[in-house]
N, C-alpha and C positions, 0 to 999 in steps of 0.2 A: 374536402366539398365543393364542390361549386354552387354558389346561390344564385349564379346568374338564370333568367328565364326567357329569355331570347336568343340563343342559340342556333341559328340556321345551317343546316346540312347544307353539303353543294349539291346531292343529288336531289334534283328536283320533285314536289309531290306532282304524281300522277294528277288531271283534272277529273275528280270522280264522276260527272256527267258531261253532257255538250259543254264546250266553253262558251256558246249562246245561250244557253239556257235562264230562263228567267231566275232570280232567286225564289225560293220557296217563301211562300206566306203560313206564317205559322200563329194558330190560335191557342190561347191558354185557356183563361177561365171563359164559359160561357154561362150565361143567365136565361133563361126565358120569362118574359112580362106573364103576370097573371091570368091576363087577358088574350094570351097568347098572341099578340101582335107582332110583338118584337123579341130581339135575341140581343142582350148587350155582351159584346166579348172586347176583351184583351188582347191584340195581338198587335206582330211584327212581320218585318221581312228578314231572313235569313241571311244577311249580306255584315261585309267587313264594316265592326266600330270598333273606336277608342275605348275601351270600357265596356259598360256593362250595356247589353242591346236594349235602344232604348222600344217603350212598348207604346200604342196607341187605344184608347176606349173609344170602340166603334157600336152603334145602333144601327142593327138591322131590322129591316121589316121585311112579311113572307114573302113580299112579292118582287124580292130581291135587290131591294135600292137599300142604301147605306148612310150615313153620317155621323161622320167623325167626330166625335166630343171636343171642343175646343178649352183642351187643358188650361190652366194661368199658368202655367211653364213651361218650358220646351220639356219633351221627354228627356228623360236621361236619367241617371243611379242621383241625380238630387231632385229628382219629378219622376217619381215612379207610383203609376197608377195600380189600385186593387182593391178588392173586395167589392165588384160592384152587386147593388142588390134591388128589386124592385119593390115600392110601396103597395099595400094592397090591392090598388084598383089597376095598378100598374102603368099609371100617370106619371111618374117620377121614377129617375133613378139615382141612386144615392151612391157614392164611393168614396176611396179613402186615395189619399194623393201620399205618398213617404217621400219627406225631404233630409237635407242633411245626411247622405247616405245610410238614409232608414232609419236613423236616429229621430226624426221629430216627423210629425203628420197633422193632416188636416182632412177635416169631411165635406165633399160639397155636394150638391144634387143640380140635378138637368130634369127638364122635362123630357117625357120620350120624344117627343116631337124634334128635341135640339133646341137650341140657343145655349145662353151664355149662363154656365152652370156657376151657383149659387154659395158662397163658401159656411157653411153652418158654426165649423169647431175649428181652431189651430189648438196643438198639442205641442208640450216639450217631450215628446216622444213619440216609437213607433205605433202604428193601429192597424188592428186586423181584423178578422172574423166578423164583418159589420153585419148587422141583422136588422131587418124591421119587427118591429111585435104588435101588440094590442094596441090600436089607435094610431097606427103608424108612428110609433115611438120608435126610436134609434138605440140599438146597443152596438157596443163594442170591446174588444177586447184590447188595452192601453196599457203601458210599461212606462211610467216617468221615469226621465231622466236616465234612460237605459248606459250601461257603460260597453255594449255590444249592440250588434241586430239580433234579434229575435231570432231563437234558432238553433239548436244545435251545429247544424251544417256550417251555420253564418261563421265566419275570422270572429277569432277568439279576441279578447281585449287584451291591450300587450299587461303583463305581471309586471307591476311593481309596487314598491312600499308594501303598506297591511296586506299581505295575499288571503282570501276568503274574508276577508268581513263587507264584502259587499256584493250584494245578491240583487237582480233583477226580478221585479215578480209583475206577472202578465195576470192582469183581473179584470172584470167586467165591470164596465162603466156605460151608463144611461148619459144620452144625450138633452140637457136640458140649457135652453135657451142656446149661448153660447159657449157653453161649458160641458166639462164633463164631471159626472155623479159616481166614484165608484160605489159599487156594492158588494163587489167577492172581497173578503177580507186582506188586509195588507200582509197577512202570512203564507198567503195561498199565491198560488202558480197557476194559474187555468188555460188548459189548452184548447178545448173545445168548449162550445155551451149552445144553448137553444133555450127560446122562450118560452115559458107555460102563458097558458092564457089568462090566467089571473095577475100575470103581472110579474110574475118570479122567475127564476132561470133553472135549469137544469144542465150542469157540467162537471168534464172531468177536470181535477185539480189534485197537488200535490202540496207538501211542504217542500220549504227549501228552494234548492238552484233547481227549475225548470230543465234547464239542460241534462242534469243529472239523475232527475227523479220520475220522468214520466213512465217509466216501468214500474211503479209503484202508486198510480194516479187509482184514486177513487172517485165513486160516482156521489159527486152533490147537489142538495136543492140550494138555492140560496132564493132568499124573500127579497121582496124590494125593499125594506128596510132596512138589509144589512145580514139578518140572521142567516147563517149555514147550516147544514146538518149533512153529517152522512149517510147517502141511499144505499149504497151497496159496496162493501170491499171486495174484490177479485182476489182468486187464488196467486197465489207468487207466480203461477205456468199461465198468467193469464194476463194482457192487457185491455184497454177497453177504449176504443174509437168511435167518431161520429153520433155523439147519442142526438135524437131527434125526437121530439114530444108529441103525440099523438096531437090530433085537433080538438078532440075534446078533454084534454087535460089529464086524464086517465092514467095514461100510460109514458112509459118513456123505452124506446129501442136505441138499440145498440149493437155495435159489432165486438165481439169478444174471441180472442183469442191469444196464440203465442205468436208477438210481433216483435223484429228486432230495430225496428225506427218508427217513431212517430212520423206520419206522413205515408207511411207506408201502409196502408191499411187490408187487412184481411181475415177473416175465422167466419166464425158463426153467428146467425143475427138473435138476438136473446131480448126478451121483452120483459119488462120489470112494470108490475102494476104501483103507483105510486098512492102512497097511503095504506095499501093494503098486504103486502109481501116484503119482505127484504131478499125473497130468493128469486130472481129471472129464471125465465123460462127459457129454454135452447129451442129453438125454432127450427134448426137446420141440423137434428143433431146425426153423429154419424153419414153426414154427407160426404159426397166425394166431389164437391164444389165448394170453392172460396167465395163466401160473401165479401164484396170489395165495398159496395158503397150501399144505403137503405134510406128510404122517402117515404112520407104521408101523403105528399102531393103528387104521386104522378097519376090518382085514381083511387078509387075505394080501396081501403087498408094498406098494408103495408107493402111497397114494392122496391126490389133489391135486385140489383147488377152482379150477376155471379159471373165466375173466374171456372171453368170446366176444360182441364186438358188444353186443346186447341180451340175450344169452342166459349163465345159469352153470349151470356143468355140475361133476358127480364125477367123476372119473375114474381107472383106475389106470394110473398112470404108467410102471410097469415093464411096462407090456402096451403098448406103442404109443397110449396113450393112449384105451385101450377106456371108455366113456361110461358110468358105471354109472346116472346120473341127468341132467337136465338141466331147467330151467324159467326164467322171467321173474323169480323172485322175487332177492331176496336172502338170503343166508344169512351170519350170522358170529357167532362164538365168541369174538371177542376186542374187539368196540367197533367194530373199524376195517375190517379187510380182509374180503375172501369166506374164509370159513372155518368148520372143524367142530371141534369135540370128539371124539376119538377114544376108543371101549374096544373090548377083545373081544367086547361083549354090544350093541352099538350104536354111534350117535352124536347129537350134540346142537347145538342150534343156533338163536339168533332168527331165526326168519324173518320177512320184511314185504318189500311193496312200496307204490308208488307210493298205490295206494288199500287195502291192508290191512296193519293195525295190527300194530307186532310182537308176536310171542309166541312161546314157548319149544316147541320142537317136539325129539322124541325119538324112536329108533328103531333098527330097520335103515335103510341108505343108500336114499332112495326111498322107504321104508316108513314113514318118520317121523310120527307125528301129534301133535298139538297136546297139550301138558301143562300148558299156561295158558289163561287165555279171561280175563283182566282188561283186557283193551279191546275186548272183546265191545261191539258198538253202536258205539265210535268210527268215522267215516267221515271221509272226506275228500273234499268236493265238487268234484272235479275230473276230467281226462280226460288221462290219458297214452297219448303217441304216441311209438313210436318211429319218426325219420326217418333218413334216407341221403340221403348228396348226395355228390357229387365234386368234386375240387378237386385241381389242378395231379397229375392222374393217381393222387390218393388217395380210397378210399371214404372216408366219414367221417361217423360215426353220432353221434345226441344224440338229447336228450329235448324233447318239446314238452307243457309241461304248460298245461291251457287249464281256468279256472272253470267249473263248470257251471251256474252261472246266468246266464252271460251269454246275450244274443240272437245266435242262432246266425249271421245275416248282420251284425251289429255288427262295426266294425273297431277293434278294443282295442289299447291300449296294449300293449306288449311290452319284459320286463328280458330281457337276456343275462347268467344267472349264469354265470360262467367260473369252473371249480373251480382249485385250487391244483396243486402240481408243481412242472413239465407232468406229472411221472410220477405220475399218479393217474385217479381216472374218477369221472363222475358214474354213478350206481346207483341201481335202482328200493328208496328207503326213501320211507316214510311222513313226511309234511311233518308237523313237531312244531307243534304249536298256538301254541305261544309264539315259532315262528320267524319267519325273513324269507319264506321261500317261502311260508308259509302266510297269513301276512299280503299278501302281493303278489296272489297268488290273491283274498285278500276283497278287493281294490279292483278288483277284474275285470280284473284284469291277468294277461296271458301271458307263461310262464316258460319261455326255451329255457337248455337245457343242453345244451351242445356239447362232445364228445368229441374236441374236436381233436389233431392231429397231435403224439405228446408222450405220448397216452394211452395207460391199460392197454386192453384189450381186442381189441387186433387183431394181438397178435404185437409180438414185439420189435424187429423192424425198424420199424415203424410208432411204438412208445414211443421210439426212439434215434432218429427223424427229425428229433428238433428240435434236435441237435446242430449246434453252431455256425449256429443259422438261429433262434434266440430272436427273436422277433418279427416273422418270415418266414412260412413256412409257417404255421405254428399260428394266425395272424391270419389272415390268408386265409381259413382253414377257417372260423375263428368268424364273419367276414364273409358267406362264401357259405352258412353255416349259417343268417344270418339270412332270404337272399334263398330258402333254402327253405324256410324257416317261413312266409315270405310268400306261397309258393307252395301250402304245404298249409293257410292258416289265414286268416282275412280279420284283417291285424294291420296298425295303424296306422302306417307308414310316417315318420311326423310325430312319431311320441311314441315312441320307440326309447330305451331305457334300457340301461347296461351294469353291471354290479360284479362283485365278486369277491374273494378275501382270499389274500394271499400272491402267488404266480404269477397267479393271477387277479387280485389288484390291480396287478400291474404290467401286467397286460394291460388293467385299465380306464384306468390312465395312458398307457401305450400306443395305445390306440385314439383318443383325443381329439386327439392330435398327427396320426395318418393320414388320419382321415375327422370328416368336418361331418355325419355321418348320426345320430348319438346327440343326444337332446336333454338329456342329466344322466348324470353317473357318478356312483359312489361307489367309491371305493378303500379296503380294508382290508388294511393293513400290508403295502405294496406296495414297488416298488423302481422309481425312478424315475432312478439313477445306478449303472448296474455300475462304473465306477470306483471311483467313491468307497466302493461297500461291500467293496469288497476290502481296504478298510482298517479297517471298522467288523464285520465279520463276516464270516470269510475260512473258506472250503469247501475243504480241502485236498485239488487234485487237481481238484475239479469243475469249477470254472469254468476251468482252463486246458484241459479235454475242451472245455468247453461253448463256448469264443470260441479253440480254435484254439493258444492258448499263455496264458504268462505274463502280467499287464496290465503290467509291469515290463519288457516285452521289446516289448511293440507293442499298446499302450493302443485303437488303432483298432476294432478289435473288438465293444470293451465300449463305446465311446461310440457306436459305429452304432448299438447296438440299446438306447442309452439314452435315455428319454422327454424326462428333463431338454435332451436334446442339440437336440429338435426342438419345440420350444415355441413359436414362431412362428408365429402363424396359428391360434393354439389359440380357440376361444371357446366351446367347450363346459363347463357348470356342472360342478363336479365340488367331492364331498365326501369329506373325508379323516378317516380315523380309524386309530389305532395304537394298541398299547400304551408306555405310557412306557420299558419297559426289554425291548424287544423283541432278543432275540438274534439271530433267523434275518434278519428285515428289519429294522433299527432304526429307531428314531424319526427322524435325522437324514434318511431317505431322504423320509418324508413331508413332512418339514418343507421341504427343497430344493424338491419341486414345490409344495407352499403357497408360498412365498416365489416360486417363478417366476408362478403364477398372478396372486396379486397385483400384482405389478412390471407383469405384461401386462394388467391390469384386468379379469381373466377371474372372472365370480361363482364363488366358492369359499367354503369353510369347514373349517376343521379341528380335530380333537377329541381327545385325546390322554386315556388312561384308566392314571389314575395307578397304579402298581406292576404293572401287567399286563404279562404277555409276548408271544408270539406264539399267537393266539388267546387270547380272553379267557374267563378260569377264574370272574368272577363273576358270577353270574345278574344282579344287577341293571347292569352295562355291557353283559352282552349284549342286555338289552332295549332299553335307551338308547340302542344304535345299531340297533338292532331300529327304534325310534321314527324316528331320526333319518332312516334311509335311506327310510322310506316316506314319509316328509314332505319327503322332498329331491326324491323323485321327481314325489310328486303337488302339491308347488309349480310345477315346471319344464313339467309334463307340462299344466298348467294356463295355463299362457301361451305367449302366441303367439313364434315365434321373431325 
């Protein structure tokens, strides 16, 4: 096995868009000030860099003006800004800077009008989730002296010595002078939290290793004196995310549902009366939409952003889901989920679609307007079509992306791009010029992005339909999606490819054991063996639900869904990629599959990216995998079967 990360192919990668086009400007976290006068954003250009792309903190005003905050260090992996948050009157912005590759941090503040930031706290550990509370007090999630970056997607610490005896715990801490005082207990890992008006907190937390136990997290109340108590324990088939306390402190709302990963948020909206009931009320029962974010500050009552097939909506969740706005573009305030940043005088988000580049919009709900135009003139030469098809009595939605420069009647190759999760969704996002989708379209290939069973966008019943059926109904949804695309467009069935990362990597590995229809595949950070991964990357409670019990009681369901058990007869060439220190889908999963492919004489290659985790942080590694992916498909599309 080659452990190299930078093998260049002789075939040059086609330029995705015009060679003279300006780089795409990317916006990540955006937060609107309570007075509605400013929007703070973390942003950067999509340009070649050595290492992680540096990001800057910019304060925008509503007239289109902008001021870049002068950070106390040059933006890099050793100076990474995050968690911007406004104080109560919008006069000051607080934020976090991570140092030492994310293993140390500080909290700074700066006036809304700009100026030199003031450091409040330095800390020997990462900081995240900064929040202002009553009396403009600051609280943050802090991890003291960690062994790795926070989060299961970050690269694992090197295992050596006494394994398993060192657990990093992320805790709620309040800023007092130039120090942090911990509030939550030392034996609880807190994932998310919100202030209560009385100075206490509500948060989701679990005992033990935070990377392994989010799936069994419970809702806790934390008092300012350090006392804690369990407020609610969800069922094994449900995770919780985004707890937000009502302005009067009487209730906490959260999103609950079957979620595959922390940060990939979706489900129903729930409301729990604090101090009055131990049972939350489902505000969106039997909905055919997925709630992806909630907020009490978008206006009166509880507001949510929902995804319904190919439509995004903003709704009043406490008024039977009354729609305030709906449209076909994506809205995001946190860089991940469909969400808004809310304040008493307006909302803000990054708005984009497959053909409209990202810009910040702000204003009243549904009446927002762009306050940036940095990507004006950037176009994506593609046509995006929302497709629907039926399978096993389910209605499935997906996106077919087609290059504009192709002859209308020419049968083109098509790549099936399977999203991870599975609880996630392919949504209308502008293809980054340096990204794989743009490169595929530049080759003249169509791209199908199916929202198969288990995806968000059709309600909780659809999202949880993958339980005890991994590689079953979801796989059939993908395959019938190929049929739907071929019915809708001139696709060359002899030149089909499949690729994806994480669960999409698993589906790629699985697909070629189930059919010979694909000419080639590229698996990024996939799972080949559900049995062995239990010993490599346990997910407390999650796989017991997915497979109907513990692997130690009955391994048969785990093996049935494992590609490694179905390798005989595989003849589809597969390129395999993985981060060397992936926690979520560890490298041995890819290595098992690669070894089997070699033993069976099936064309294959494997690349391991040194120091990387689940998802490649370094721009050079992402570019390298992009080149390899295009070259792999190009090679096999050009050869006869």
